[in-house]
N, CA and C atoms as a LAMMPS dump frame, in Angstrom:
ITEM: TIMESTEP
0
ITEM: NUMBER OF ATOMS
249
ITEM: BOX BOUNDS ff ff ff
-5.0000000000000000e+02 5.0000000000000000e+02
-5.0000000000000000e+02 5.0000000000000000e+02
-5.0000000000000000e+02 5.0000000000000000e+02
ITEM: ATOMS id mol type element x y z
1 1 1 N 315.9 297.89 -29.384
2 1 2 C 314.597 298.249 -28.811
3 1 3 C 314.834 299.327 -27.732
4 2 1 N 314.007 300.335 -27.727
5 2 2 C 314.171 301.44 -26.814
6 2 3 C 313.139 301.335 -25.684
7 3 1 N 313.574 301.655 -24.47
8 3 2 C 312.665 301.65 -23.325
9 3 3 C 312.448 303.051 -22.775
10 4 1 N 312.943 304.058 -23.476
11 4 2 C 312.75 305.423 -23.062
12 4 3 C 311.77 306.122 -23.954
13 5 1 N 311.243 307.228 -23.434
14 5 2 C 310.282 307.995 -24.19
15 5 3 C 310.688 309.466 -24.18
16 6 1 N 310.842 310.061 -25.339
17 6 2 C 311.202 311.418 -25.476
18 6 3 C 309.973 312.209 -25.914
19 7 1 N 309.318 312.889 -24.992
20 7 2 C 308.08 313.608 -25.377
21 7 3 C 308.353 314.734 -26.325
22 8 1 N 307.441 314.971 -27.236
23 8 2 C 307.477 316.085 -28.169
24 8 3 C 306.32 317.006 -27.829
25 9 1 N 306.563 317.965 -26.923
26 9 2 C 305.516 318.783 -26.37
27 9 3 C 305.013 319.863 -27.356
28 10 1 N 303.723 320.118 -27.258
29 10 2 C 303.084 321.208 -27.96
30 10 3 C 302.115 321.847 -27.017
31 11 1 N 301.856 323.15 -27.282
32 11 2 C 300.867 323.872 -26.435
33 11 3 C 299.474 323.276 -26.691
34 12 1 N 298.704 323.169 -25.607
35 12 2 C 297.389 322.56 -25.7
36 12 3 C 296.425 323.378 -24.835
37 13 1 N 295.325 323.815 -25.431
38 13 2 C 294.36 324.574 -24.68
39 13 3 C 293.259 323.648 -24.155
40 14 1 N 293.051 323.734 -22.865
41 14 2 C 292.033 322.893 -22.202
42 14 3 C 290.769 323.763 -21.952
43 15 1 N 289.651 323.281 -22.425
44 15 2 C 288.364 323.927 -22.165
45 15 3 C 287.398 322.821 -21.701
46 16 1 N 287.025 322.903 -20.439
47 16 2 C 286.124 321.901 -19.901
48 16 3 C 285.426 322.431 -18.646
49 17 1 N 284.109 322.262 -18.564
50 17 2 C 283.329 322.639 -17.402
51 17 3 C 283.523 324.114 -17.032
52 18 1 N 283.653 324.969 -18.042
53 18 2 C 283.839 326.388 -17.808
54 18 3 C 285.251 326.777 -17.361
55 19 1 N 286.195 325.839 -17.429
56 19 2 C 287.558 326.067 -17.097
57 19 3 C 288.384 326.149 -18.388
58 20 1 N 289.228 327.177 -18.508
59 20 2 C 290.097 327.33 -19.678
60 20 3 C 291.499 327.606 -19.21
61 21 1 N 292.492 326.824 -19.649
62 21 2 C 293.901 327.04 -19.376
63 21 3 C 294.756 326.333 -20.379
64 22 1 N 296 326.684 -20.415
65 22 2 C 296.982 326.078 -21.344
66 22 3 C 297.894 325.082 -20.601
67 23 1 N 298.227 324.016 -21.286
68 23 2 C 299.127 323.017 -20.736
69 23 3 C 299.917 322.391 -21.907
70 24 1 N 300.573 321.282 -21.679
71 24 2 C 301.393 320.62 -22.71
72 24 3 C 300.769 319.291 -23.063
73 25 1 N 300.869 318.936 -24.329
74 25 2 C 300.407 317.628 -24.825
75 25 3 C 301.486 317.031 -25.757
76 26 1 N 301.721 315.769 -25.641
77 26 2 C 302.674 315.078 -26.469
78 26 3 C 302.086 314.895 -27.864
79 27 1 N 302.825 315.295 -28.914
80 27 2 C 302.302 315.203 -30.274
81 27 3 C 302.063 313.766 -30.714
82 28 1 N 302.868 312.838 -30.237
83 28 2 C 302.775 311.469 -30.731
84 28 3 C 301.756 310.644 -29.956
85 29 1 N 301.833 310.673 -28.659
86 29 2 C 300.931 309.806 -27.846
87 29 3 C 299.611 310.499 -27.52
88 30 1 N 299.586 311.831 -27.536
89 30 2 C 298.416 312.587 -27.195
90 30 3 C 298.203 312.722 -25.702
91 31 1 N 299.206 312.266 -24.886
92 31 2 C 299.108 312.38 -23.459
93 31 3 C 299.229 313.837 -23.007
94 32 1 N 298.394 314.212 -22.06
95 32 2 C 298.346 315.565 -21.533
96 32 3 C 299.02 315.558 -20.173
97 33 1 N 299.758 316.658 -19.877
98 33 2 C 300.445 316.74 -18.599
99 33 3 C 299.796 317.76 -17.7
100 34 1 N 299.922 317.575 -16.409
101 34 2 C 299.409 318.529 -15.44
102 34 3 C 300.301 319.761 -15.495
103 35 1 N 299.725 320.956 -15.737
104 35 2 C 300.552 322.165 -15.872
105 35 3 C 301.198 322.592 -14.564
106 36 1 N 300.7 322.116 -13.452
107 36 2 C 301.264 322.482 -12.122
108 36 3 C 302.427 321.519 -11.816
109 37 1 N 302.239 320.207 -12
110 37 2 C 303.232 319.209 -11.683
111 37 3 C 304.482 319.326 -12.56
112 38 1 N 304.312 319.738 -13.815
113 38 2 C 305.419 319.743 -14.759
114 38 3 C 305.932 321.182 -14.965
115 39 1 N 305.239 322.182 -14.491
116 39 2 C 305.548 323.585 -14.743
117 39 3 C 305.52 323.84 -16.245
118 40 1 N 304.317 323.874 -16.771
119 40 2 C 304.089 323.981 -18.217
120 40 3 C 304.708 325.221 -18.827
121 41 1 N 304.859 326.288 -18.046
122 41 2 C 305.445 327.532 -18.566
123 41 3 C 306.884 327.285 -19.017
124 42 1 N 307.606 326.493 -18.258
125 42 2 C 308.994 326.189 -18.62
126 42 3 C 309.077 325.059 -19.65
127 43 1 N 308.151 324.128 -19.621
128 43 2 C 308.254 322.957 -20.464
129 43 3 C 307.852 323.194 -21.902
130 44 1 N 306.736 323.881 -22.146
131 44 2 C 306.27 324.003 -23.513
132 44 3 C 305.656 325.356 -23.841
133 45 1 N 305.327 326.179 -22.887
134 45 2 C 304.648 327.424 -23.164
135 45 3 C 305.613 328.591 -23.405
136 46 1 N 306.894 328.386 -23.166
137 46 2 C 307.898 329.391 -23.402
138 46 3 C 307.732 330.6 -22.496
139 47 1 N 308.503 330.733 -21.542
140 47 2 C 308.39 331.826 -20.59
141 47 3 C 309.081 331.509 -19.269
142 48 1 N 309.635 330.326 -19.21
143 48 2 C 310.321 329.936 -17.993
144 48 3 C 311.744 330.469 -17.99
145 49 1 N 312.299 330.528 -16.814
146 49 2 C 313.66 331.065 -16.692
147 49 3 C 314.62 329.986 -16.177
148 50 1 N 314.28 328.738 -16.335
149 50 2 C 315.193 327.694 -15.853
150 50 3 C 314.376 326.45 -15.492
151 51 1 N 315.124 325.428 -15.149
152 51 2 C 314.458 324.163 -14.772
153 51 3 C 314.026 324.2 -13.333
154 52 1 N 312.765 323.984 -13.123
155 52 2 C 312.228 323.846 -11.745
156 52 3 C 312.105 322.355 -11.397
157 53 1 N 311.552 322.08 -10.253
158 53 2 C 311.324 320.688 -9.882
159 53 3 C 310.175 320.168 -10.714
160 54 1 N 310.381 319.017 -11.352
161 54 2 C 309.36 318.47 -12.22
162 54 3 C 308.976 317.056 -11.747
163 55 1 N 307.711 316.899 -11.519
164 55 2 C 307.146 315.592 -11.161
165 55 3 C 306.11 315.277 -12.23
166 56 1 N 306.494 314.665 -13.335
167 56 2 C 305.567 314.468 -14.442
168 56 3 C 304.392 313.603 -14.085
169 57 1 N 303.244 314.135 -14.411
170 57 2 C 301.96 313.409 -14.222
171 57 3 C 301.221 313.542 -15.558
172 58 1 N 300.863 312.439 -16.183
173 58 2 C 300.285 312.428 -17.53
174 58 3 C 298.881 311.818 -17.469
175 59 1 N 298.01 312.311 -18.423
176 59 2 C 296.655 311.872 -18.541
177 59 3 C 296.258 311.657 -19.991
178 60 1 N 295.326 310.767 -20.193
179 60 2 C 294.821 310.526 -21.583
180 60 3 C 293.634 311.409 -21.921
181 61 1 N 292.876 311.832 -20.903
182 61 2 C 291.701 312.668 -21.158
183 61 3 C 291.722 313.973 -20.371
184 62 1 N 291.042 314.956 -20.889
185 62 2 C 290.964 316.232 -20.204
186 62 3 C 290.217 316.086 -18.864
187 63 1 N 289.218 315.237 -18.836
188 63 2 C 288.454 315.029 -17.602
189 63 3 C 289.3 314.491 -16.486
190 64 1 N 290.173 313.55 -16.802
191 64 2 C 291.106 313.038 -15.813
192 64 3 C 292.036 314.091 -15.265
193 65 1 N 292.51 314.986 -16.133
194 65 2 C 293.371 316.114 -15.721
195 65 3 C 292.628 317.055 -14.833
196 66 1 N 291.37 317.362 -15.139
197 66 2 C 290.559 318.239 -14.298
198 66 3 C 290.333 317.609 -12.916
199 67 1 N 290.035 316.332 -12.863
200 67 2 C 289.862 315.637 -11.598
201 67 3 C 291.161 315.666 -10.769
202 68 1 N 292.278 315.499 -11.411
203 68 2 C 293.591 315.521 -10.749
204 68 3 C 293.826 316.901 -10.118
205 69 1 N 293.619 317.97 -10.898
206 69 2 C 293.84 319.309 -10.401
207 69 3 C 292.903 319.619 -9.246
208 70 1 N 291.645 319.243 -9.405
209 70 2 C 290.674 319.499 -8.32
210 70 3 C 290.994 318.703 -7.066
211 71 1 N 291.234 317.437 -7.231
212 71 2 C 291.439 316.568 -6.044
213 71 3 C 292.792 316.746 -5.398
214 72 1 N 293.831 316.915 -6.183
215 72 2 C 295.191 316.921 -5.649
216 72 3 C 295.639 318.362 -5.263
217 73 1 N 295.563 319.273 -6.227
218 73 2 C 296.092 320.616 -6.01
219 73 3 C 295.119 321.533 -5.252
220 74 1 N 293.861 321.547 -5.648
221 74 2 C 292.898 322.426 -4.986
222 74 3 C 292.655 322.031 -3.542
223 75 1 N 292.505 320.764 -3.255
224 75 2 C 292.226 320.322 -1.908
225 75 3 C 293.45 320.605 -0.986
226 76 1 N 294.647 320.38 -1.508
227 76 2 C 295.829 320.654 -0.651
228 76 3 C 295.968 322.164 -0.399
229 77 1 N 295.563 322.996 -1.342
230 77 2 C 295.61 324.442 -1.113
231 77 3 C 294.632 324.847 -0.064
232 78 1 N 293.425 324.262 -0.084
233 78 2 C 292.429 324.583 0.932
234 78 3 C 292.837 324.118 2.312
235 79 1 N 293.484 322.93 2.381
236 79 2 C 293.967 322.416 3.662
237 79 3 C 295.033 323.343 4.237
238 80 1 N 295.893 323.868 3.412
239 80 2 C 296.975 324.738 3.862
240 80 3 C 296.409 326.042 4.412
241 81 1 N 295.344 326.54 3.83
242 81 2 C 294.728 327.813 4.231
243 81 3 C 293.96 327.645 5.578
244 82 1 N 293.428 326.47 5.813
245 82 2 C 292.622 326.274 7.021
246 82 3 C 293.465 326.033 8.275
247 83 1 N 294.744 325.803 8.094
248 83 2 C 295.614 325.508 9.251
249 83 3 C 296.042 326.758 9.925
């Protein structure tokens, strides 16, 4: 019995609420990853030049991914600008 998971990434286009971007999705589970947390360019979009710091964050729905990007990444960017 195996307790590890080897993701099989594929390119995935996200279109929701007027937002369009590319990220990675696992072919088997259908889980979607945050393109910022995992650095999608290096992971599945082809264009990276090496391994960066990866903090995998996975979602089952596009809406959850959008909420994560808005609440975690966008808010922290606005906080950094206001300081």
